[in-house]
C-alpha positions in Angstrom: -7.9 15.0 -28.7 -5.5 16.5 -31.1 -6.4 14.0 -33.9 -9.8 12.6 -34.9 -10.4 9.2 -33.5 -10.2 6.2 -35.7 -13.6 4.5 -36.5 -15.0 2.0 -34.0 -15.2 -0.7 -36.7 -12.4 -1.7 -39.1 -12.4 -0.2 -42.6 -13.9 -2.2 -45.4 -11.5 -0.9 -48.2 -7.9 -0.1 -48.6 -4.7 -2.0 -48.0 -4.6 -4.9 -45.5 -8.3 -5.0 -44.8 -8.3 -8.5 -43.4 -5.2 -7.9 -41.2 -6.7 -4.7 -39.9 -9.9 -6.5 -39.1 -8.0 -9.1 -37.1 -6.2 -6.4 -35.2 -9.5 -4.7 -34.3 -10.8 -8.1 -33.2 -7.8 -8.8 -30.9 -8.1 -5.4 -29.2 -11.9 -5.8 -28.8 -11.4 -9.3 -27.3 -9.1 -7.8 -24.6 -11.5 -5.0 -23.8 -14.6 -7.3 -23.8 -17.2 -6.7 -22.4 -16.2 -3.0 -22.7 -16.2 -1.3 -26.1 -13.0 0.1 -27.6 -11.7 3.0 -25.5 -10.3 6.4 -26.7 -6.8 5.1 -26.3 -7.5 2.2 -28.7 -9.2 4.6 -31.2 -6.1 6.8 -31.1 -3.7 4.0 -31.7 -5.8 2.4 -34.4 -4.6 5.1 -36.8 -1.7 2.7 -37.1 -3.1 -0.8 -36.7 0.3 -2.5 -36.5 1.3 -0.2 -33.6 -2.0 -0.7 -31.9 -1.6 -4.5 -32.3 1.8 -4.5 -30.7 0.7 -2.1 -27.9 -2.3 -4.4 -27.2 -0.1 -7.5 -26.9 2.6 -5.8 -24.7 0.2 -4.0 -22.3 -2.1 -7.0 -22.3 0.8 -9.3 -21.1 1.6 -6.8 -18.3 -2.0 -6.6 -17.2 -3.1 -10.2 -17.5 -0.1 -12.6 -17.6 2.1 -11.3 -14.7 2.5 -12.6 -11.2 3.5 -9.3 -9.5 0.9 -8.2 -7.0 -1.8 -6.4 -8.9 -2.4 -3.7 -6.2 1.3 -2.9 -6.2 1.5 -2.8 -10.0 -1.5 -0.4 -10.1 0.0 1.7 -7.3 3.1 2.1 -9.5 1.0 3.0 -12.5 -0.9 5.6 -10.5 2.4 7.1 -9.3 3.5 7.4 -12.9 0.2 9.2 -13.7 0.8 11.6 -10.9 4.4 12.4 -11.8 3.5 12.9 -15.5 0.2 14.7 -15.0 -1.6 12.0 -16.9 -5.2 12.6 -15.8 -6.6 9.9 -18.1 -4.2 7.3 -16.7 -5.0 8.2 -13.1 -8.7 8.1 -13.6 -8.5 4.7 -15.3 -6.0 3.0 -12.9 -6.7 4.5 -9.5 -10.0 2.4 -9.3 -8.0 -0.7 -10.3 -5.5 0.0 -7.5 -8.4 0.2 -5.0 -9.9 -3.1 -6.4 -6.4 -4.6 -6.1 -6.2 -4.1 -2.4 -4.7 -0.6 -2.1 -6.4 1.2 0.8 -7.8 4.7 0.1 -5.3 6.3 2.5 -2.5 4.6 0.7 -3.7 5.7 -2.7 -4.0 9.3 -1.3 -0.3 9.0 -0.2 0.6 7.9 -3.7 -1.1 11.0 -5.1 0.2 13.6 -2.6 3.7 12.6 -1.5 6.5 14.7 -3.0 8.7 13.0 -5.5 11.4 11.1 -3.6 14.1 11.9 -6.2 14.4 15.3 -4.6 16.1 13.7 -1.6 13.7 14.3 1.3 12.4 10.9 2.4 10.9 12.0 5.7 7.4 12.2 4.4 7.6 8.8 2.7 9.1 7.1 5.8 6.4 8.5 8.0 3.5 7.8 5.6 0.9 5.1 5.8 2.6 3.1 3.1 3.9 -0.3 3.9 7.6 -1.1 3.3 6.8 -2.8 0.0 4.7 0.1 -1.1 7.5 2.6 -0.2 10.0 0.5 -2.2 7.7 0.5 -5.2 7.1 4.3 -4.9 10.9 5.1 -4.7 11.6 2.8 -7.7 8.8 4.4 -9.7 10.0 7.9 -8.9 13.5 7.2 -10.0 12.5 5.3 -13.2 10.2 8.1 -14.1 12.1 11.2 -13.1 15.8 10.4 -13.1 15.8 7.2 -15.3 18.9 5.9 -13.5 18.0 3.9 -10.4 20.4 4.0 -7.4 21.7 0.6 -6.3 20.2 1.1 -2.8 16.7 1.8 -4.3 16.9 -1.3 -6.5 18.2 -3.4 -3.6 15.3 -2.4 -1.4 12.9 -4.2 -3.8 14.8 -7.4 -3.0 14.9 -6.7 0.7 11.1 -6.3 0.9 10.7 -9.7 -0.9 10.3 -9.2 -4.7 11.8 -12.0 -6.7 13.6 -11.7 -10.1 10.4 -12.2 -12.2 8.4 -9.8 -10.1 11.1 -7.1 -10.4 11.1 -7.6 -14.2 7.4 -7.3 -14.4 7.3 -4.3 -12.1 10.0 -2.6 -14.2 8.2 -3.3 -17.5 4.9 -2.1 -15.9 6.5 1.2 -14.8 8.3 1.7 -18.2 5.2 0.7 -20.2 2.9 3.0 -18.4 5.4 5.9 -18.7 5.0 5.3 -22.4 1.2 5.2 -22.1 1.1 8.5 -20.1 3.3 10.3 -22.6 1.1 9.2 -25.5 -2.0 10.2 -23.6 -0.8 13.6 -22.7 0.9 14.4 -26.0 -2.3 13.8 -28.0 -4.7 14.7 -25.2 -6.5 11.4 -25.5 -9.9 11.5 -23.9 -9.7 15.3 -23.7 -8.4 15.1 -20.1 -5.4 17.4 -20.0 -7.3 20.4 -18.7 -9.3 18.4 -16.1 -8.5 17.5 -12.5 -7.7 14.0 -11.5 -10.6 12.4 -9.6 -10.2 12.5 -5.9 -9.7 9.3 -3.9 -13.1 10.1 -2.2 -14.8 10.2 -5.6 -13.2 7.0 -6.6 -14.2 5.2 -3.4 -17.7 6.4 -3.7 -18.0 5.2 -7.3 -17.0 1.7 -6.3 -19.7 1.4 -3.7 
């Protein structure tokens, strides 16, 4: 970590002590029963930013209707594209728990970025049509920013409704933000490590 972590408990002196304590409590409530994680302790150098982050990402994670497995597949793809080891190691197990099969997660990790134009490997992969649509959308949002009309339309063709598309889009955008923060500050000291293999992740869930 390129900065020291903020303390695990709120400060007892200084400006806005009560407000900062409330922010710590809100973040702790979302993490419960887990303790605050390194990402939280990085953000808590700026309690107002940490509070907004917690609210935004909390809504994406707990108040959306888009399929959890597909959302986590998109997050994992963002992690792969951006080299965010911390993000992959945190979200790949959630993708598996959300119904993504190990071979599908492996495809998410190893398929070449589809913005480079060759779709043959994607089309012949084990991914379902909905998963392929999510992967292409994630690749374009992450790498080229602009999304082709055909790629966007494919989300509708495979059955995503307007609300699900908005939630998927905010999830991809939000976790691009997360990955860039994690990598820039080397949160969790993961930048020099390898992403956990799918085999390791599966074994840990047994």
